[in-house]
ZATOR-357169 format. One record per residue (C-alpha): x, y, z. Coordinates in pm, whole numbers, plus 50000, padded with zeros to 5 digits. Layout:
BEGIN
XYZ;...
END
This chain:
BEGIN
364894058852178;368084078052102;369624067252431;368774030752362;370304033252012;373474049852147;373784023152418;373373995752155;376054010651932;378454014752227;377773978852335;378483966751984;381833985151978;382673971252321;382093935852190;383663939351845;386663960451943;388543932752127;387623907651855;389163930351593;392373932551795;392353895051850;391943887151481;394693911651379;397093897451637;396423862451503;397453872551151;399493846450967;403223847851015;404943837450691;408153827450870;406193804151102;404273789150808;407493783450614;409133766750914;406043744950960;406213733250596;409923725250630;409163705150946;406283687750772;408743675650508;411163663150774;408283644950945;407203630550611;410683616950541;410883602650894;407603584650822;409173568950510;412193557450711;410033545050999;407533527650773;404663548650911;402283542250623;399343556750818;401043590550856;401993591150488;398453581950386;396973609050609;399403636350497;399113628650125;396173641449920;394113616149727;395093631849394;398833632449478;401313626449198;405053621349207;407643621648929;410823603449022;414373609748903;413943588748589;410713605948490;408213579448605;404843593448712;403123576549007;399893583249192;399133581049561;397483546649529;400573533549347;402933548349607;400903534549897;400713499849739;404503499349686;405003508550052;402483482850179;404033455249970;407533464750084;408703471349727;410123504449846;411953509350176;413833540950269;416673533050510;417913568650572;417283604050450;419223636450466;417553669350372;419473701550310;418773736450181;415033734850245;413213765850125;409453769450170;407353796350009;403693801550100;401053814149856;397773814850046;396713778650093;399523765649870;403133759749972;406073751849746;409073735049907;412433729749739;415483712549873;418383688549840;417513651949911;419813622549977;418723588150078;419683551850101;416803530349981;415883495249877;413623490649576;412663455949463;415453441649678;418233463649537;419913488949767;420973522149617;421653558249704;419753587649565;420893623849547;418373647649395;416993682649409;413253682849463;410103703349460;407093693749671;403763712049666;401443712449968;397873725149982;396003734050299;392663715650310;390343718150610;393093735350809;395733708150741;398613707750495;398743678050257;401293669149991;399773671049640;402813668649410;406503659649413;409253659549153;412903649149178;415793658448954;418933637249000;422133655349087;424843643948850;428263641549016;430773662948831;
END
């Protein structure tokens, strides 16, 4: 009986040992996660420019809110409707000084945003600092909140 018990314990260590090493080697790398969030934002802005409403819908949480540079609060359904109706069109975007910070399944991204856009038929340029919050749900990052603060030229 003792020999069977010892063999069972040794077999268990033989199986679990490599799994323990595998799980520790797959530990999250904050620098990789931060780079992934920064790329996610670039991809998101490219989707705005390219009119990829499907990508924006998929990568935006249902309870998403945005506060624009004049303080107007909008929800995801409002944003998506504006895009579908063509009320908002982003012609070009430039992102600078992106800085992502990861807190478990939440990421906070800040940066400098410039665009050329058309809203209700009027073309304008925007320069703002922004904060976007992402949350990881079911293994995927989704945008849940965004706020812009206009940069006033001095």
